[in-house]
N, C-alpha and C positions, 0 to 999 in steps of 0.2 A: 768134144772134150768131156770127159767124165766128171761128175760132180766131186768136189773135194770139200774139206772143211771151210775153204775160203769162198766157195760158191754153191753151197748146199741150199736147199729151200729155206732152211732155218736162218742161214746167214743172209740170204736175199731179203727175207722178211725183216730181219733186224736192221739191215741197211736202210730199208725204206722207212722204218720207224725212226731211225736216227735222223734221216733227212727231214722227217716231219718235225722232230724236236728242234732241228737247226733251221727251220723255216725255208728249206731249200725246195720243198714241195708244198704247194698251197692247197687249201680246200678245193675239191673238185678237179684236181689235176688228173689227167688221163694217164694210165699206166699200160702202155702197149706191150703185149706179150713178146712180139718179135724184137722190139727195141731192147727190152730187158734181157732177152735171151742172147742177143748180140753183145750187149754190154758185159754180161757176166760170163759169156762163153759157155752157155749151157743150152739144153733143149727147151723148147716152149713147154714141154710137159713139166719140167722142174720149176719153171717160172710160174706155171699155172698152180702148182702145188703150193708155192710160196704165197701167191696171191689168195689162194683158198684159205690158207692159215690166217692171213690178215682179215679176210672176210669173216671168218669164224670169230675173230676177236673184235669185230665191229669197226675195223680200221678202213676197209675199202668196201665198195659195192660193185656189183657186176650186172651188166645188161646184156642179154643175148645178142643184141644187134650193135650196141655201142661199145662194149668192152668193159674194162676195169677202171674204176675211178676212186680217188681218195674221197672219204666221206666229207660232207659239208654239214657239220653239226649245227642244228638249230638251237634256239634258246633253251628249250626243254632238255635237249641232249647235254648241253653245256652245264646246265644247272645240276642235272643228275650226276655228271662226271665230277663236278666239284664237290657235291655232297658225298660221293663215294670216297674221293680223295681225303676229305676232311675226316671222315670216320676212320679210315685206315691210318692216316698219318698221325693224327692226334692220339689215336689208340696206341700206336707204337711208342710214342713219346711218353705217355702216361705210365708206361711200364717201368720207366727209368726212375730210380729213387735211391736212397741210402742203402737199401737192401739189394738193389740190382743196378749198380752204377754201370755206365758204359765203359767198355774197355779202352785202354790207352790207344790201341791200334785204331779203334773206330774213330776216336776224336782226331787222331792224326790224319786219317784218310779224309775226314770231313774238312779239316783245316787246309789240307792240300787242295781240295776241291775249291774252297773259298778263294785261295790264292790264285787258282786258275781263272775263276770268275773275274777277279779284280784285274788280272792281266788282260783278259778278253775285253773288259770295259774300256781299257786304254788303247786297245788295238783297233784295227779298221775292218774287222771281219764280223759283221752282225750275225752271220749264221753260227759262228762259233760261240758268240755271246748268248744267243738264243738257246743253243744246244746245252751249254753248261748250266744255264739257269734252270732249264727244265730237268736236266739230268741230276741236279742236286738232290731232288726228291727221291730219285731212284737210288742214288749213292747212299742217301740216309737210310733207306730201307735195307739195303744190302749190308751196310756197315754195322747196323744194329743186329744183324743175324737173322733177318726174316726173308731168307732166300725164296721161300715158296710164294711170297707176295711180290717179288721183284717184277716179274713179267706183267702181273696185273696192274701194278702201279705205273710201270713204264707205258702201258697202253693208255691208261687214264690220263697220264701227264701229257702224252703225245696228242691226245684228242683236244685237251684244253689249250696246250701250247700252240696247236695248229691255228687257233684263233687269237689267243692272247698275244703271241709274239708279233702277229701281223700289225697290231695296233700299239705296240709298246715302244715308247720313246727311250732315248738314252738315259734320261733322268729317271724314268720308271724302272729301267733295268738296274740302274745304280741303287735305287731304293730296295729292289728285290734282293740284290746281293747283300745289302746292309742287314735286311731282315733275316736272311739266311745265316749271316754271321752271328746275329743275336741269338738265334735258335741254337747254334752250335755252342756258343758260350754258356748258355743255360744248361745244355747237356754236360758240358765240361765241369760245371759246378754240381752236377748230379741232381738238378732241379727239373725233373721231367714234367711236373705240373706247369711250370712257367714256360718250358719249351713247347708244350702242347697248346697253351694259350697263345703264344706268339705265332705258332703255325696256323691256328684257326684264324687269327687276325690277318695274317699274310694271305692265306687263300681267299678269305673274304674280300680283301682289298683288291686282289687281282680280278676276282669274279665281278665285283662292282664296277671296275674300270671297263670291263667288256660291255656292260649294260649301257655305259655312257657313249659307246660308239656303235653306230648303225652297222648292219651287216654289209659285207663287201659286195660290190656290184660286179658279178661275174662277167658282165658285158662291158665293163668300163673301158678296156682298151679298144674293143671293137666299136663301141659307141663314139669314142673320141676320133677314131680313124675315119669313120663314115659320117661324121657330122658335116652338114652342108657347108660349102665354102662361101664365106661372105663376099659378095661382089665388091669391087673397088668403088668407092664413092664417086658419083658423077660430079665433076666440078661445075659449080653454078656459073652461068654466063653473066658477065657484068656489062652494063651499058656504058657507053663512053661517059655519060653524065655521072654515073656512079663512080667510075674510075677517077674522074676529075675531082669529084667530091671527096673520095678517099685520099687522093694525093694532097688535096688542099688541107684536109684535116691533119694529115701526117706532117705537112710542112709548116702549118701555122704554129706560131709560138704558143706555148702553154701559158695559162694565166698565172700571174705572180701570186705567191703565197704571202699572206699577211700574218 
């Protein structure tokens, strides 16, 4: 099957990125060329091109013998990604002011996105919740007219969401949604400085929450499956005297309470 706009290398790369945002692919996940080729109905050559694009963007790594894998960001990588996000996102918001207010269409698009986040919080699909919370930042960039930065911000957000969403509780997700709404409300009031401050606080809070959680154990499932089986406890033999003593104690009247 020839590649179309639905299964081109660019689309395959975007689908993988979206899966990262939705926590459907976890850090270190293997991306088999043949499996992806079968899934998308394309040749392994096109899949390899898609994965090479992601590798150039720092999203996947490749080993000559082991194949392609999603990155497993370390603490330094995560810190660098959050620093870059903070610089980009607060910078965009600081441009908003009385002389350069956001357009009505931009505010509408962001409010629609917030509504979708709230609906996802009430739903039973954590992947959709995770995707929308991460995609808010991409939507913000696009809505404010910074198209050249959209791909960069999507990649940075995916790298941090890859770890953040893994440890995010429903309460944390609700707080993130509320913070997103506060940022949009500040933008609607034309207060870019406040929106930038709220964004910095939001990103800082998410980053700090990651530091409180240790790194994931990539062998957790295997470790649990291969744990030694505890033998059944051997019943202790009781002597007839002990049995009589136990029976006597059980049958004897309890002392009266005064």
